[in-house]
Each structure stands twice: as structure tokens, then as C-alpha cells.
N, C-alpha and C positions, 0 to 999 in steps of 0.2 A: 697836773703837775703843780708842785708847790712853788710859790714865789717867795724868794728869800732876799732879805736885805741885811748886809753885814753878817754873813753866816758864821764867820769865825768867832764873833762875839755873841752870836745867838740872840740878836736884838729883835728882829722881826721875821716871821715866817708865816705863810698862810697857804692853805690848799691841802691836797692829799698826796701821799707818797705811796705809789704802787697799790692803791686801793686797800692799804693795810693801816696806815697812820694818817690822821688828820691833824694839821697844825693850824693854829689860829690865835686870836687875841680877844679877850673879853675884859672891857673896862681897863685897857692898858696892860693886862697881865697875859703873858704868853702861856699857851697850853698845848698839850699834845694828847690825843685820845685815839682809841682804836676805831677804825672805820667800821660802821655798822650798816649792813644792807637792810633797807626798809622791808618790813615783813608784809606779806599779803596773805593773811590766814584764810584758808578756804575749808574750814571744818563744816560739817553738815549743818550745825546750828547757825553758824555765821552766814552760810549761803541762804538759809531760810529767811533770815532777817534782810539780807540784801535783795532777795527776790520780792518779798512783800513791799519793801521800801520802793523798789522800782515800779511795781504794780500800782501802788497808791499815788506815786508821783505822776504817772501817766494818766491815771483815772482823774486826778485833780484837774488836769488840763481839759477834761471832757465833761466836767460837772456843769450843769446849767447855772446861770448867774444867780438865780434865786437860792440855790443851795450854797454857793460861795458866800452870799450875803450873810448867811447864818454864821459861818466861820469867821467872817470879818467882825460880826457883832461879838462873838465869843472872845476873839483875840484883842478887842479894843481895851486898852488900859493894862494889858498883860505883856510881859516881856517875850512875846513870840508873835510870829506872823500867822495869818489865817491858814496858809498851807501847812505850817509847822504844827498848828493845833490839830488839823485833820490827821496828820501823820501820827501825832502823839496819841490820839485816841485809838487809832486803828492798827499800828504796827504790831503792838503786843497782842491785840485781839485776833488778828488774822495770821500771825506768824505760826507756821506749822499746820494751819487749817487747810482743808481740801476744798473749801467753798467760801462764799462770802455771806453766809446766812447771818452772821453776827456783826457785819459792818455797821459803823456808826455814821449815819448821814447827817444827823443833827445832834449836837451834844446837849441841847437845851440851853437857853439863855434867859436870864432875868426871871426865872421862876415859871416859865411857860409850862403848860400842861400837855401830856400826851393824849392822843385820841382815846375815847372810851372803848372803841372796838373798830376793827378793820375787817371787812368782808370782801372777798374777791371771787368774781365769777369768771371762769375760763371759757372762752369760745375758741376752741382749737381749729375749727373749720375756717374761721376768719382771722386767726392769729391775733386775738384781742383779749385784753384783760380789762374787766370792768370793776373798779374799786369803789366800794361804798364805805364812807368813813362816818362813824358815830361820834359826835362831839361830846366832850366831857361837860359835867356841870361846872359853871364858872362863878367866881366871886362877883359881887356887885361891881358894875363899872367896867368889867372886862368885855371885850368884843373880839370875835373871830374876824381877822382880816382876810386870811387865805388858808386853804388846805393844800399842802404840797404832796404830790405822789410821784415816786420814781420806781421804775422797774430796771433792775440791774442783772445782767446775765450772771447766772450762778456758776462761776468757773473757778478754777484753781487760782488763788491770788499770789502765786509765786512766779508767774510769767508776765506777759503783757496783756492788758485788756483787749479782747477781740471784738468788742462792740461798744458803741456809745450808749449811755443810759437813755431810756425813754422817760420823758417827764411830762407831767400835766399838773394843772392847778385849778382850783375853783374857789370863788369868793362867797357864794350864797348857797344856802341849803336848797335842796338836798345835796350833801357833799359827795357827789359822784363824779369820778374821773374815768374816762375811757382811754386806754392806751392801745393804739392799734399799730399795724405794720410790724409787729414783732416777728422774729425769725422762726420759721416753721420748725417744730421739733426741739426747740431750745427751752431750757429751764431758766426761770427768772425768780429773783427775790424782789418782793415789793416792800418799799420803805415809805412810811408816811410820817409827816410832821406837820404841826399846826403853827400858824403865825397869828399873834394877838396884838391888840392895843390895850394898854392898861389905863386905869382911871386918870393917871397924870399925863397921858398922851404918848408915853414911850412904848416901844415895841418889846415884845417877848416872844420867844420861840420855844415850843415844846420839844422834848427829846424824841428822836425818831423811833418808830415802832416797826419792826420787820415781820413779815409773814411770808410763808411759802416753804419750799419752792413750788412754782407752778410751771407746767410744761404746756406750751401752746402748739 
């Protein structure tokens, strides 16, 4: 219901009348406008975006701290949060996709290098993935701090994630990570990225490299 003061002179009125007219004041000037019902578009394309956005938001809560640290490093000094950076890279990538083969787990920070190669051995009997990572040649003064490996269930990214990712890391060569306890008969994407120290003592992260899918 509209609230009216001195209605005969039309001095002040605010609110809505019959869900058809809205009365108000802006910087001391009275106005009247048509009441507009907020839209809630549900086109197929918009629903794809919403679905992926929800999937990634939930997945973000399940990422291991070592992966979140990469996005924190990427977002530092930029006008966005670590979570928003993760969404920025992946909403457009996964929107409309039927799987997570192209998901970005690390965007790369401070010029870090990707692995030279990733080899995966599947032990379906024991529900295990053994991941061997080949280090790239590095400039003088660069050192490998850690190799990070994650196995993510290869599912439709328009619903809710149905598993937590499996994660492991190794600091010294040979860079082999064994991920066990995976779900029998399930398909996984393996994502690998590398963490470095540069000659000035700062950290760098390589972009993630995905391989798969692998069914255990």
C-alpha cells in the first residue's frame, strides 16, 4: 500500500498501488513508474550457466588446501577473490560440457612451468591410480618444491559433485603419486600441476595438465 502525505497537493507519496504503479521520491523529486515483476529467465543456455556455477561453487568447498593456495596466489593483487578466479576460469570452459576433462585446477602463477609429461597406470583390481610425473627442464636457480596430483570424478558439471577429489603430492624425485581408495567402476580425470621456488625466493605454480579419463 502506498503511504501518502498531503495527497491533495501531491507532495509526498511512496509505495505501490495495486501492483501496477510505484510511487516514490529520488533526490526530492516525486516520480511514478509502472510496477515491474522481477524476471527469472530459465532458458536452456541460462540453466547451463547456473548448473555449472553451482557445481563449481560446491567443488570449491571440497578442494584441498594446496589447490586453494594456487588460486589465492593468482588472485593476489587482482580485483577478485580466489573463489571468483576459480569460477572465472571454469564457468565458460565447462558450460555445456558433459564432463570435466577440461577443468582448470591451476591457472599458472608467476610463470610456472607445466610438467613435461604425465603417465598414469590403472590398477582396477585395487581401485588405484599411480601417477608418474616427468619434470620439465628449468631455468637456472629454479627448484621444484612439490608436484600436486588430483583425481576428479569425470561427471556432468551441471549438477552437484558426487565425490570429493582424491589428492596427493610429492616433494622429491621420482615424482610418483599413488591415489588409492577410488570408487570401483568410476571414471576419473587426473590433473597435475607443479610448484616451484624461483631464484629470488618467491613461489611459482605451473598450469595444470589434465589426462584421462581412467576407469578403476
